[in-house]
ROLOMI-146428 format. One line per field, with one value per residue (C-alpha): residue in one letter; residue number from 1; x, y, z. Coordinates in Angstrom, 2 decimals, decimal comma. Layout:
<pts>
resn	[a  ...]
resi	[NUM  ...]
c1	[X  ...]
c2	[Y  ...]
c3	[Z  ...]
</pts>
This chain:
<pts>
resn	[q  a  q  f  v  e  s  g  g  g  t  v  q  p  g  g  s  l  r  l  s  c  a  a  s  g  i  s  v  d  y  y  s  i  g  w  f  r  q  a  p  g  k  e  r  e  d  v  s  c  i  s  s  s  d  g  s  t  y  y  a  d  s  v  k  g  r  f  t  i  s  r  d  d  a  k  n  t  l  y  l  q  m  n  s  l  k  p  e  d  t  g  l  y  y  c  a  t  g  r  g  y  a  c  t  g  y  g  l  v  g  y  g  g  m  d  y  r  g  k  g  t  l  v  t  v  s  s]
resi	[1  2  3  4  5  6  7  8  9  10  11  12  13  14  15  16  17  18  19  20  21  22  23  24  25  26  27  28  29  30  31  32  33  34  35  36  37  38  39  40  41  42  43  44  45  46  47  48  49  50  51  52  53  54  55  56  57  58  59  60  61  62  63  64  65  66  67  68  69  70  71  72  73  74  75  76  77  78  79  80  81  82  83  84  85  86  87  88  89  90  91  92  93  94  95  96  97  98  99  100  101  102  103  104  105  106  107  108  109  110  111  112  113  114  115  116  117  118  119  120  121  122  123  124  125  126  127  128]
c1	[16,33  14,65  16,02  15,29  16,60  16,39  16,42  15,52  18,21  20,42  21,53  18,83  19,05  17,57  13,69  13,63  11,96  12,75  10,74  12,63  11,51  12,19  11,44  11,12  11,54  11,22  9,42  5,88  5,73  2,29  3,28  6,09  6,26  9,05  11,08  13,20  16,40  19,29  22,93  24,77  28,66  29,64  26,10  24,22  21,64  18,23  14,95  13,28  9,90  8,01  4,69  2,72  1,83  -1,30  -3,07  -0,95  -0,26  2,92  5,74  7,85  10,95  10,35  13,05  11,12  7,47  5,35  7,85  8,13  5,37  5,85  3,48  3,23  2,12  1,32  0,50  4,16  5,49  7,21  7,62  8,04  9,32  8,28  10,57  9,65  11,30  14,52  17,31  20,95  20,56  18,69  21,74  22,62  22,33  18,69  17,59  14,76  14,90  12,83  12,96  10,62  8,52  9,35  6,43  5,99  5,33  5,34  9,21  9,89  10,41  10,90  11,87  14,08  17,34  18,94  16,84  16,83  16,51  17,91  18,93  22,18  20,51  20,51  22,33  20,55  22,76  20,99  23,30  23,26]
c2	[17,83  15,85  15,80  15,06  17,36  15,94  18,01  17,75  15,71  16,40  15,08  13,94  12,11  8,51  8,90  12,05  12,80  14,22  14,76  14,41  16,15  15,18  17,94  16,97  19,03  17,85  14,79  14,46  12,59  11,33  9,77  7,60  5,18  6,52  5,11  6,34  4,51  4,68  3,83  3,54  3,18  -0,52  -1,62  -2,36  0,09  -0,37  0,13  2,07  2,91  3,58  4,80  3,73  6,14  4,22  3,89  5,43  2,11  1,96  -0,35  -0,11  -2,15  -4,18  -2,08  1,14  -0,24  1,55  4,46  5,87  7,36  8,10  10,72  12,69  16,43  16,31  20,25  20,73  17,95  16,70  13,38  13,26  10,70  11,25  9,49  8,95  7,12  7,25  4,78  4,85  2,09  4,63  6,60  7,03  9,01  9,15  9,60  9,38  7,52  5,97  4,70  4,31  1,29  0,88  -0,07  -0,08  -3,62  -5,59  -6,13  -2,39  -0,42  -3,11  -2,66  -3,42  -1,68  1,10  3,91  6,91  9,50  9,89  12,78  13,22  12,58  14,21  12,90  11,56  10,96  9,49  9,80  10,72]
c3	[-45,92  -43,31  -39,82  -36,15  -33,50  -29,83  -26,69  -22,99  -21,68  -18,64  -15,27  -12,80  -9,80  -9,53  -9,22  -11,05  -14,28  -17,82  -20,91  -24,22  -27,34  -30,92  -33,46  -36,87  -40,11  -43,65  -42,48  -40,86  -37,65  -38,18  -41,64  -40,09  -37,28  -35,10  -32,35  -29,51  -29,07  -26,50  -26,43  -23,30  -23,26  -23,57  -24,34  -27,49  -28,84  -27,24  -28,77  -26,00  -27,44  -30,77  -31,95  -34,95  -37,70  -38,59  -35,19  -32,61  -30,87  -28,84  -27,74  -24,77  -23,72  -20,64  -18,98  -19,26  -19,21  -16,84  -16,33  -19,82  -22,15  -25,74  -27,27  -30,49  -31,33  -34,85  -34,97  -33,69  -35,62  -32,53  -30,80  -26,91  -24,40  -20,75  -18,47  -14,85  -11,84  -13,75  -12,68  -13,18  -15,86  -17,97  -18,55  -22,30  -25,49  -26,49  -30,11  -32,42  -35,75  -38,52  -42,10  -44,98  -44,49  -40,75  -38,45  -34,66  -33,60  -30,49  -30,87  -31,47  -34,60  -37,36  -40,90  -43,76  -44,66  -42,61  -41,09  -43,15  -40,52  -37,11  -34,97  -33,12  -29,67  -26,39  -23,33  -20,05  -16,98  -13,90  -10,98  -7,30]
</pts>
């Protein structure tokens, strides 16, 4: 059964850094375009970043551009999100997800129907 397991979250002061991991099993991270999402209390889900399976192109939300970097290690079948210069508004539950036929575009991870695979997420808290 395919699944994602996220890790690396925690509590960090503003300006700090974290690296999130999304370990995949039963699914190859180089076969699917995969996105990182975050959900903060009282806010809508935000498409933070994604990486294309076809050419490795990436997308970043304006709110994280220049601070976050998405990457992929095919040998480890793992996706990463390096987060630098963290701000309190980056607080939330971060998870990775994808679905059959989804593509990473200039608007984020786009596809039809629900996403078939998503992890439970890892909590990031940015607070002084």
